[in-house]
C-alpha positions as CSV (number, residue, x, y, z in Angstrom):
1,Q,24.1,-47.0,-32.8
2,S,22.8,-46.4,-29.3
3,T,21.8,-42.8,-30.1
4,W,20.1,-44.0,-33.3
5,G,18.2,-46.6,-31.4
6,F,17.2,-44.1,-28.7
7,Q,16.0,-41.5,-31.2
8,T,14.0,-44.2,-33.1
9,R,12.4,-45.5,-29.9
10,R,11.5,-41.9,-28.9
11,K,9.9,-41.2,-32.4
12,V,8.0,-44.5,-32.2
13,Y,6.7,-43.6,-28.7
14,E,5.6,-40.1,-29.8
15,M,3.9,-41.5,-32.9
16,R,2.1,-44.1,-30.8
17,Q,1.0,-41.4,-28.2
18,N,-0.3,-39.1,-31.0
19,E,-2.3,-42.0,-32.5
20,F,-3.7,-42.9,-29.1
21,M,-4.8,-39.3,-28.6
22,W,-6.3,-39.2,-32.1
23,L,-8.3,-42.4,-31.4
24,G,-9.4,-41.0,-28.0
25,M,-7.6,-43.8,-26.1
26,A,-5.2,-41.4,-24.3
27,K,-5.5,-37.9,-22.8
28,P,-3.4,-35.1,-24.2
29,P,-0.4,-34.3,-22.1
30,I,-1.1,-32.1,-19.1
31,S,1.7,-29.7,-20.1
32,S,-0.3,-28.8,-23.3
33,L,-3.5,-28.1,-21.4
34,E,-2.3,-26.5,-18.2
35,P,-0.7,-23.3,-19.2
36,S,-3.9,-21.6,-20.5
37,K,-5.9,-22.9,-17.6
38,R,-3.3,-21.8,-15.1
39,Q,-2.9,-18.5,-16.8
40,S,-6.7,-17.9,-16.7
41,E,-6.8,-18.8,-13.0
42,A,-3.8,-16.5,-12.3
43,N,-5.6,-13.7,-14.2
44,E,-8.8,-14.2,-12.1
45,T,-6.8,-14.3,-8.9
46,E,-5.0,-11.1,-9.8
47,K,-8.3,-9.3,-10.6
48,M,-9.8,-10.4,-7.3
49,R,-6.7,-9.2,-5.5
50,H,-6.8,-5.8,-7.2
51,N,-10.5,-5.5,-6.4
52,K,-9.8,-6.3,-2.7
53,Q,-6.9,-3.8,-2.6
54,R,-9.2,-1.1,-4.0
55,V,-11.9,-1.8,-1.4
56,Y,-9.3,-1.9,1.4
57,E,-7.7,1.3,0.2
58,T,-11.0,3.2,0.2
59,R,-11.8,1.8,3.6
60,Y,-8.4,3.0,4.9
61,I,-8.8,6.5,3.4
62,N,-12.3,6.8,4.9
63,D,-11.1,5.5,8.3
64,L,-8.1,7.8,8.3
65,K,-10.5,10.8,7.8
66,V,-12.7,9.7,10.6
67,V,-9.7,9.3,12.9
68,K,-8.4,12.7,12.1
69,E,-11.8,14.3,12.7
70,K,-12.0,12.5,16.1
71,I,-8.5,13.6,17.1
72,L,-9.3,17.1,16.1
73,E,-12.6,17.0,18.0
74,L,-11.1,15.5,21.2
75,E,-7.7,17.1,21.4
76,S,-8.2,20.5,19.7
77,A,-9.3,22.2,23.0
78,D,-6.3,20.8,24.9
79,M,-3.9,21.8,22.1
80,R,-5.4,25.3,22.0
81,E,-5.1,25.6,25.8
82,K,-1.4,24.5,25.7
83,M,-0.6,27.0,23.0
84,K,-2.2,29.8,24.9
85,D,-0.2,28.8,28.0
86,Q,3.0,28.7,26.0
87,I,2.4,32.2,24.5
88,T,1.6,33.6,27.9
89,Q,4.7,32.0,29.4
90,W,6.8,33.5,26.6
91,F,5.4,37.0,27.3
92,L,6.0,36.6,31.0
93,E,9.6,35.4,30.5
94,C,10.3,38.3,28.1
95,R,8.8,40.8,30.6
96,D,10.9,39.4,33.5
97,A,14.0,39.6,31.4
98,T,13.6,43.0,29.8
99,G,11.1,44.7,32.2
100,K,8.5,45.3,29.6
101,F,6.1,43.3,27.4
102,P,7.5,42.4,24.0
103,D,5.8,43.2,20.8
104,Y,4.0,40.2,19.3
105,P,6.0,38.9,16.3
106,E,4.8,40.1,13.0
107,E,3.0,37.7,10.6
108,D,5.9,38.3,8.1
109,A,8.4,37.2,10.7
110,G,6.5,34.0,11.4
111,G,3.9,35.1,14.0
112,S,3.3,32.8,16.9
113,S,5.4,30.0,15.3
114,V,8.5,32.1,16.3
115,I,7.4,31.8,19.9
116,F,7.1,28.0,19.7
117,K,10.6,27.7,18.1
118,E,12.2,29.3,21.2
């Protein structure tokens, strides 16, 4: 009997709440209103996040290009000088070891990159 009484009381309570909502005396339950509102807010937040990500990504790509250009501008002369020094050093070491200047490596064999590997 206790289960019958509980079920009956619950049905009566639900019927009363439905009637109150129909009369305008009670607000509809929050759970029935919130999902659509929450979903729309979540969708708006997601759109805003994606827009910000796109903006930041374009900024990052542009800044990366600027940094590469600055590095190339500032350090290219130093890098070129170091490479010339290494090639000269290689030629001198080979001359000291063999007594004559070596032939410059062919492009098919790797060119100057062969010198830097040694």
